[in-house]
C-alpha positions in Angstrom: 7.1 19.4 -122.1 8.6 16.2 -124.3 11.8 14.8 -123.0 13.5 12.8 -125.4 12.5 9.6 -125.7 10.3 7.4 -127.7 7.2 4.4 -127.1 7.1 1.5 -129.0 4.2 3.7 -130.9 7.4 6.4 -132.1 6.0 9.1 -130.2 7.8 11.5 -127.8 6.8 10.5 -124.2 5.9 13.1 -121.7 7.7 13.8 -118.3 5.1 12.4 -116.7 5.1 9.2 -118.5 8.7 8.5 -118.2 7.9 8.7 -114.1 4.7 6.5 -114.2 7.2 4.0 -116.5 10.2 4.0 -113.5 7.4 3.8 -111.2 6.1 0.5 -113.0 9.3 -1.4 -113.0 9.8 -1.1 -109.3 6.4 -3.0 -109.0 7.1 -7.2 -109.0 7.3 -8.9 -112.1 4.3 -10.2 -112.9 6.6 -13.9 -114.1 9.0 -13.7 -111.1 6.6 -12.7 -108.5 3.6 -14.8 -109.7 2.9 -17.7 -106.7 3.1 -21.1 -107.5 0.3 -23.9 -107.4 0.5 -24.7 -104.0 0.8 -20.7 -103.1 -2.6 -19.7 -105.1 -5.2 -18.2 -102.1 -8.7 -18.2 -103.6 -11.7 -15.5 -102.0 -15.1 -15.2 -102.7 -16.3 -13.2 -106.1 -17.7 -9.8 -104.5 -21.7 -10.4 -104.9 -21.7 -14.1 -105.7 -20.2 -15.7 -102.1 -21.2 -19.4 -102.1 -21.3 -19.9 -105.6 -18.0 -18.7 -107.4 -14.5 -18.2 -105.8 -11.3 -16.4 -107.9 -7.6 -16.4 -107.1 -4.7 -14.6 -107.0 -3.0 -16.1 -110.3 -6.6 -14.9 -112.5 -8.3 -18.2 -112.0 -12.3 -18.3 -111.5 -14.1 -21.5 -109.8 -17.5 -22.5 -108.9 -18.7 -24.0 -106.2 -20.2 -27.4 -104.9 -23.7 -26.6 -105.5 -26.9 -28.2 -105.4 -29.4 -27.7 -109.0 -32.8 -25.1 -108.4 -34.6 -27.7 -110.1 -33.4 -31.4 -109.1 -31.7 -33.4 -106.0 -28.6 -33.1 -108.8 -25.3 -31.9 -107.1 -23.2 -30.0 -109.4 -19.2 -31.3 -108.1 -16.3 -27.3 -108.0 -15.2 -27.0 -111.5 -13.1 -24.4 -113.2 -15.0 -21.6 -115.3 -12.8 -21.5 -118.6 -12.0 -17.2 -119.5 -12.9 -16.1 -123.0 -11.5 -13.2 -125.3 -13.8 -10.9 -125.2 -14.3 -8.4 -128.0 -12.3 -5.3 -126.8 -9.3 -7.9 -126.2 -9.8 -8.4 -122.1 -10.7 -11.8 -121.0 -14.0 -12.5 -119.6 -16.2 -15.6 -117.6 -19.8 -16.0 -117.9 -21.4 -16.4 -114.2 -24.6 -18.0 -113.3 -26.8 -18.7 -110.4 -30.3 -18.2 -108.6 -31.7 -17.5 -111.9 -29.4 -14.7 -113.5 -26.1 -14.9 -116.0 -23.7 -12.1 -116.3 -20.7 -11.8 -117.9 -17.4 -9.9 -115.6 -13.7 -8.5 -117.0 -11.8 -11.7 -115.6 -9.0 -8.9 -114.3 -11.8 -6.9 -112.7 -13.2 -9.5 -110.4 -9.5 -10.2 -109.2 -9.0 -6.6 -108.0 -12.4 -6.2 -106.6 -11.6 -9.5 -104.5 -8.0 -8.8 -103.3 -7.8 -5.0 -103.6 -11.0 -4.0 -102.4 -13.5 -2.2 -104.4 -12.5 0.2 -107.6 -12.0 3.3 -105.9 -14.0 6.3 -107.5 -12.2 7.2 -110.7 -9.8 5.0 -110.7 -9.3 2.1 -113.7 -8.1 -1.2 -113.6 -4.5 -1.6 -115.4 -2.3 -4.4 -116.7 1.7 -3.4 -115.2 3.4 -5.3 -118.6 0.6 -4.2 -120.8 -0.7 -8.2 -121.5 -4.6 -7.9 -121.2 -4.4 -11.9 -120.7 -2.0 -11.3 -117.9 -4.9 -11.4 -114.9 -2.3 -12.6 -112.3 -3.3 -10.2 -108.9 0.4 -9.4 -109.2 0.0 -7.5 -112.3 -3.1 -5.6 -111.7 -3.7 -2.6 -109.8 -6.2 0.1 -110.0 -4.5 3.7 -110.9 -5.8 7.4 -112.7 -7.1 7.0 -116.3 -3.9 9.2 -117.0 -2.1 6.4 -115.6 -3.8 3.7 -117.5 -3.3 6.4 -121.5 0.7 6.5 -119.7 0.6 2.3 -119.6 -1.0 2.0 -122.9 1.4 4.8 -125.1 4.3 3.1 -123.2 3.2 -0.9 -123.8 2.5 0.1 -127.8 -1.1 -1.1 -126.8 -3.1 2.2 -127.6 -3.6 1.5 -131.7 -6.8 0.3 -132.7 -7.4 -2.8 -135.8 -5.0 -5.6 -135.7 -2.1 -3.9 -133.8 -4.0 -2.9 -130.5 -5.7 -6.7 -130.5 -4.0 -9.1 -127.9 -2.6 -12.8 -128.3 -4.9 -14.6 -130.6 -6.7 -12.7 -132.5 -5.5 -11.7 -135.4 -6.2 -10.1 -139.4 -5.9 -13.3 -141.4 -8.5 -15.1 -138.1 -11.3 -12.7 -139.2 -10.4 -12.9 -143.1 -10.6 -17.0 -142.1 -14.0 -16.2 -141.0 -15.5 -14.2 -143.5 -13.9 -16.5 -146.1 -15.1 -19.9 -145.0 -18.4 -18.0 -143.8 -18.2 -19.6 -140.3 -21.0 -19.0 -138.1 -21.2 -17.0 -134.8 -21.0 -20.4 -133.0 -18.4 -22.3 -135.4 -16.3 -18.9 -134.3 -16.7 -19.0 -131.1 -15.2 -22.6 -130.4 -12.4 -22.1 -133.4 -11.3 -19.0 -132.2 -12.2 -19.1 -128.8 -14.5 -15.3 -128.5 -17.2 -14.0 -126.6 -20.2 -14.7 -128.5 -20.7 -11.5 -128.4 -17.5 -10.8 -130.1 -18.5 -13.6 -132.7 -21.7 -12.3 -133.7 -20.4 -8.4 -134.0 -17.7 -10.0 -137.0 -19.5 -12.4 -138.3 -22.4 -9.4 -138.9 -20.3 -6.6 -140.1 -19.7 -4.4 -137.2 -16.5 -4.8 -136.3 -13.2 -4.8 -138.3 -15.1 -3.6 -141.2 -11.5 -2.7 -142.6 -10.4 -6.7 -142.8 -12.1 -8.2 -146.5 -11.8 -11.5 -147.1 
């Protein structure tokens, strides 16, 4: 069943999507309800307890630790997120000889709302993949996640579907100036994998210098 309503990508939305939109509007505002610095809550990153913590504002920090190879003590420090190849914010965690990359929004949801229920996906209430505050996140069904993307207008591919700080102009600059992956990482805040794929021409093939 279709209803007389249009989403941002100019396609009529279904009755399910209309009901879903009404439900999402009842969720807390990710700006109004976001805690201030004094109210920020921190919990251990699941499976990285004793090494990292994640907050309900979507921040990650490493805990003070002793080096495995010397007597050096590493102080507590913030972990800077980077823009991953799919437009989501990611963080690199390392410890005990292991280094892995994680989606920031999933670390927040798992720490505060528990492990992902079977068949569910992580959703951003406002459609902004860079907003990883707990109040902006939820576990929901793939159908609801798909409805979010249509209603937020983030279902497109290429430049229109990528968030925040990544545009066709950036791609053109990387290719025109023949930047190395490291130069692209530093200049545009990309992940190493994303930068390598762009420089090698393995993504954004439709954008030419």
